[in-house]
N, C-alpha and C positions, 0 to 999 in steps of 0.2 A: 616840111617835107611831106608826101603825101605816101600813104602807108598803099604800097600797091594790093598786098590782101584785103585789107579793108576797101578797096575801090573795087576789086573784082566782085569779091562779094556781095558788094550794094548792087553791082550791074547781074550778078546772078540773082539774087532776091528781084530786082526789078522783074525778071524774065519769070522768073515761077510766078511770082505773084498775080505777072498779067495774067500767065497761062490758066493757072485755078481760077482766077476771077473769071476768064474767058469759058471756061469748063463749068461754074455753077452757072453764069448766067444762060448756056445754052439751053442747058437741063430747065431752068426756070421758064424759060420762057416755052417752052416746050410743054410744062406742065399748066399756062397758063392761056397758051394760045387756043385751045379749045372754048374755050368762053367766048371769045369772039370778042376778045379785046387783047389791046399790046400792054407790054412791061408796064409802060409810064401809064396807062387808064389804069392797070390792077394796081397798081403802089396809088395815086392817088385815092381809088377807091379803099384799099387796104387802110389808108392811114385815116381816113372819115370813118371807117366801118369799127377800127379799135381806137381811135382818139375822140371821136365824135364831131359836132359841126366846125369846120377851119375857116378862117379868112383867108380869100381867093388870095390875097395878094403874097399872104404866109407861104401856102402847100409848095411852092418850087424851094424854099430852101429845106422845105421837111423830107420831101421825096427826090431832091439834088437833081431839080429841071430847070431851065432857062424860066426867068419867070416870063418873058413872052409867049411859049408854050402855052404855060398854064390856062389861059382863056380857051386856046385850042381843044385840049384837053378836055374840060371843065365843059365846053360846049358839045363836045363827042359824046360824052357819060350824062349829058342830058338828054340829048338826041336819044339815045339806047334808053329812057327815063331810067337811070340808077340814082343820078345825085338831081339836085335844083339849088339854085338859089334863091337866097331869104337876106332881108336886111339884119344886121346886127342888131339884136334887141335894146342895146342902150349906147349905139352910135352909129346913126342911121348911113354914114358914107363907107360903112364896112359893110361888104357882102359875104356872105357865109356859103359855102358850098355844105348840103347838107344831102344825104345818105335817105333815097329812097325805100319806100316798104318793098319793092320791085329790088334793088338793092342788096337792101339788109336779107330778104332775104335769098338774093342769089350767094353773096360773104357766107348765111349761116350754112348753105350747100356745098361751098366750095373751102372756105378756109379750112375747116380741120384738115382737108386732104390736103390742102397747099404745107400748112404747119408738118403734115406727115411726110411730105413729100421734101421739104426741107432737113428734115430731121435726116433721114436714108441719106440725102445729099451730105451729109457732115457726120455720116457716121461713123467714117475714116478714125474720126479723133473722139475722143473722150470727153468726159464733160471738163475735167479740169484741163487740160487741153485745150476745149474750147475757150474756159475762164484764160486760160494766160492768153489765147493766142485774140483774143477779143481787147485785153488790156494791151497788149503789145501792138496791138492794129490804131489805138486810140493815140498811143505814143506815138507811133510813126505820124498818124493824121496829122496832131497838133502841131507837133515838131514842121513838119513838111509847108502848113499854115504859115506859120510863125516867121519862115523863110522870104516869104516878099514885103 
């Protein structure tokens, strides 16, 4: 038998989570729009800035964008001279996206304020609450992935 309260709370959780994510994303987009980058370009640049050179075919799963979009995003960042492609030193079949000096300079300038902006967005929660929410959302995401 389906527990009606559980069903209602699941629906409410979905709505609250969706609205919270929407509000957070709008704020982040406002913060990065002035850089001349879209959120996807910023996410790719941020990944490479923080994690180093990345195989182009693996970027999509790390920043949660379709693999069909990665080439376009890397092309755009390359046109802006923020990234470049290079061959992997140990496997010439693999192309890496690597940050250029111009990209590094840009991220050195904007990343501290980006982090500060995120801290401001999440200031409604204490450190312990953030830790708990991270664990709960991970648990929820893993469960949802395992359903298919």
